[in-house]
N, C-alpha and C positions, 0 to 999 in steps of 0.2 A: 333465283331466276338460271334459267338454262338457256343458251343460245343455241342457233344452229352449228356454230363452230364446236362448242362443248359436246354436243350430240354425236357430231360426225366422228370426233374422236373416239367416243364409246364404240361406235358402229364398225371402226377400223380394228380397235383393240379386240373386240369380239372375236371378229373374224380371225385374227392371228392366233387366239387362243383356241378356238374351235379346231384350225388346221392342226394344231398340237394334241388334239384328242381330249381337250378339256370339255367339261360342262359349264356354262357361264350363265349367270344371272345378273340382271341390271336392277340396281334399286336407287331410287332418288330420295336422299333425306337420310334419317336415322330410323333403324328398326333393331330392337333388342332381339327380337325372333330370328331376324336376318343375320345379325352379327355373330350369334352364339352358335351358328351351324359350322360344321366341320370344314371349313374352306382352306384349299392349299395357299391360296394367295388372294389378299384383298387389295384391288385398286380404287384410288381415290383421285378423281380428276378435280381440279380446281379452276375457278375462273376469274372474276374480278377480285382486284386487290381490296377494295372497299368492303369485300364480304369476309375480311381478315378473321373476325370473332366467330362468325357461324363456321368458317372453315375449320378453325383450330379446335373448336368444340367438336366437329364432326370427326376429325382425325382422332383426337383422343377418345370419343365415344366408341369407335372401333378399335382402338387398343385396348379397351376394357374388355374383350371378347372373353368369355369363359375357359376357352380353351387355350388362352394364353399364345395365341397366335401372333408372332411378331413379324410377319411376312406380309408386310404392308407397303405398298407401294404408291407414292404419291407424285403427280405431274401435273402440267397445265400451267396456265398463265400466271396465276397468283404464285404457284409454288417455283416457277421460273424467276420471276422478278424479284421475289422476296425469299429466295432460296435459303440464306443464312439465318433469317429469322425463323422460317418454318423449322428447321433442323434446331436450333435453340429452344423453340417452344415443345416439340415433339420428340426430338432425338432421331427423328428420319430425315435422312438427306434426300431431298427430291431430285427427280430427274429434271434437267434443264432442257428447255426448247423442245424441238422436235425428236420424234423417234421413228427414225427412217423406216426401220423394218415394219412398223404400225403402219406408217403412211402409204407404203407400198401395198398393203392389203386391200382388196375390194371390200367394201362395206357390208356387214352382216346386216340386213334391213329387217331380219326377223327378232332383233333384240327388243323392240319396243311394240312389236304387233300384238294387239289386243290387250296390251298392259297400259300404255299412256297414250292419251289423246293429242298427240303432238300435231301443231299444224302443219308440219311438214311430212305427215305420215303418208301422203300421196306423191311424194317427191323423191326423188334420187338426189342424193347431196354428195358433191364432189369438188375437185379443185383442178383447173387446167394449168395453173401457174402456182409457184410459191414465192413468197417474199415480196419486197418492194423496193424499187430503187430510190425512192425518197427518203428523207431523215426527219419527217414532221416530229417536232418537240412533243406533241401530245401523243404520239403513237408509239405502241410497243413493238410493233412488227419488225423493225430492224434488229432488235435485240433478240427477239426470239426467233425469227428466221432469217439468218445473217446472210444466207446466200440466194441469189435470185434464180429460180427455176423457170425457163421461158416457155416450157411446153411439157404437159403431163397428159398422156393418153386417157380418153375419156372411157373406152370400150369396158374395162374391168369395174368402173364405178357407176355403171348405169344397170339398174333394174328394170327389165322391159315391163314389169307389171304396174310401174309407177306412171302417173300420168305427167308430171312436172318435172323440171330440173332446177335445183339451186346449186349455184356456182359460188364458192366463198373465196374465190381469188380476191387477194388484197389490192391488187393494181394490174388487172389483166392488160390494160393498154399499153402498158410498159414493155410488153413483150414482142420482139422482133416477129415473134411468129402468129401475131394475132389473125391474120388472115387464114393461116392453118387451123387455128383454134376455132374459127366460125365455121370453117368448111367441115371440121370433126362434128361439131354440134349439129349440123344439119344432116351429116351423114347418119346421124343416130335418132334422127326423127323430130328435131326440133326446129325445122325450117318455118317461115312465116306462114301462117295458116294451117300449120299442123294439127291433126285431130286424134284424139284417143278415144275411140268409139265416136259418141256423139258430142264429146266434150272439146273443148279447145285445148291444146297443151299449151304450156308456158315456159320459158326459160328466165331465170332471175340471177343476175349477177348481184347477189344480196349484199356484198359489202361496197358496191357502188363503183363507178368508173370517175377517173380524173379528169375534170373538165379541160386542162392543159393540153392533154394528150387526145382529146375528143375532136380530131381532124375530120374533114369532110369525107375523107376514104373510109375512116373508122366509123364514122355514122353510117354511111353507106351500108357498109359490112354489117353493122348491129341492125339495121332495118331489114336484113334479109332473115332475121331469126324471129321465132315466136317469142319476143321480148315482152314481157310485162311484169313490173314496170321497168323503165330505164332510170337507174338511181345515179343522180349526179350530186357529187358533195358540194356544199356552199357555206364552208366553213369560216369565211372571212369576208367582210364587206368590200375588201379592195378587191375581190373577185367579181363583183356585181356585173360590171359591163360584160365580162368574159362569160359568166354564168349566162347571162341574158342571150347572148351571142349563140351559145350550144342550145340552148332551149329552142331558139328559132331554128337552129338548124335541125334538130330533132324533128320539129313540126314539118320542116321542107321534106324530110324523108318519111312521113307518114306516121311518125310515132307519137301518139297520143296519151298514153298513161305514164307519167312520170312520177318519181317520188326523190326525196333526198333526205340525208342527215344534216341537220343543222346543229354545228357545234356551239354552245355558248358557256359562259364563265371561264373563257381562257383569257385572250387578251382583247376581246370585243367590249362593248358596252351595251346597256339594255336598249339603247336607241338604235345601235348597230343590229341587234338580234331581231327588234320589232321591224327593221326596215327588210331584213333578208325574207321573213315571213310574209311582208307585204307584197315583195317583188312576185312572189309566186301567185299571190291572189291576182295581182294585175296581169301576169302572164296566162293565167287561167282564162281571164275576161277577153284578153287581146286574141288570144289564138284558139280559143275552144278547147283547152286543154283540161286533163284531171290529174293535178299535181298535190299527192300528199306529202307532207312534211312531217319528220321526226326529230324533234330538237334531243339532242344530246348533251347533257350536262357534264363539262369537264371536270375529270378529276385527276390529279398528278399521279404518275405511273407507280409511286410507291406508298400512296395514300392508303391507310387501313380503315377509313370511314369515309362517308361523303359530306363531310362539313366544310370542305374546302370553298372559300370564297374569294374569287379572282380579284385583281386590282380594281376592277371598275364595278364590281358588285358588292351588294350587302347581302347578309344571310337572310335578312326579311324578304328582300326582292327574289331570292333564290326559292326560298320557301314559297313565295306567291307563285311563281311559274310551276313549281311542282303541284300546287292546288289546282291550277288550271289544267296541267296535263293530266293529273288523276282523274278529272271529270271529263276530259276528252280521250281517255284512254291512250295517252300518250301521242295522239295524232292531231295534226293540224290540217283541217280539211279544205277543199278547194273553193268553196263559197264564200263571198264576200260579207254577205248579212250577218252569218254566223260567226265568221272568223272576228269581225268587228264587236259582236256581242261578247266574245270570249276573251279578246286581247285588247280591244279598245280601238277607237277610230283614228287615232295617230299615236306617235311615240309618248306625248305626254299624258294622254290617258292610260296608256299601257303602264307607264311607271306609277302612276296613281292607284291602278287596280291591284299592281303586285306589291304594293306597299301597305295594302289593307290587312286587317285580321283575316285569319284563315277562314272564320266561319263566314265571313261576309263573302270572301272570293268564292268560296265553295257552294253557298247557297244562294247565290244570286239567281234570281228567275231567268237570267240571260243564259245562264249555263245549261239550264234545263232543255231549252230550245236547241241550243247547240249541241248537246247529246243526241236529242233526238234526231236531228238531222243527220249527224255522224253516223249514227247506226244504221240509218236508212241509205246513206251514202256506201257504207261499207258492204251492206248486204247486197246492194246492187252490183258491187265488184265481184263479189261471190268467190273470191279464191285466196290462196295462201299469200299472194305477192301483195296485199297491201298491209302486211305485218312488217315490223322493223327486222 
């Protein structure tokens, strides 16, 4: 898998190389035909640590190029978090963390044009801050982006030919410059109601915003943008009261399309997880909102696979959830009837479902109805913003 964060790095790196007069080719995966050409340098970007086996195999694949080219540079999240392990396996010392020279370059959006059908193809991708002031135990950002940067100008990151804007800030509300950030986004044509030809423009803080920092002042500022969706993390059942308050606040300021990442398999329980999903269903009904949830399975920062089971979970339960999410394309939709068919009417039924054999979970008649409804709902949304 490749995230917007990973793709963004490629776009910036390509811009730097082209500035130096280089010809750049982007390839995703392995290809002997690509590998064995006469490259001056090969860059390999890594993403999740649980992709360890595939990543090491990919690095070694390109090391076997026919021209014996050893000028291979490796960087990214996995390579930074497991730097010594990568070096031991491949003999390559990875670049750690950010590459400031690359980060400052405007993205080269021609890199994937006409080559890969990314859902981000009609969006500019950028950052207005770097880092995060929090130190959450499940998050690698403080290790990778150690210094918080409160403001990064948007001008050089925008492609005027792109309809939408995806911002990858890890915690934009932590910036004391947030009012200035909103003003900058508006200045570049992403104010509420903005159009791109006959289509509505949208801005998406793709990594989400922190509920604790979502003050009334900040919500009012967000409501001035062509925001779709508003993503609020709901990672802990202890945040339920706060989360509900912030959704009500969003409703007050006319924000109707929301989304969130729901972390599970960390310190939560199956009952906690179900309740957080259920809260969104209730809020949809009470306020007439459209909230899509994206459950995220916690994996330790140094894990080389996805086999981890948290203290309150079993591997059977986790596999059961993955079966449900596979059928729903990883999304929990906003309507109660189909939510209850997929996840059960209460926490007890949910636990019963996820402890069943995979074939029973996946091939339930209820799941077909849920899939059909979800496809209809996502088609109705009709834009990049309902993707994780």
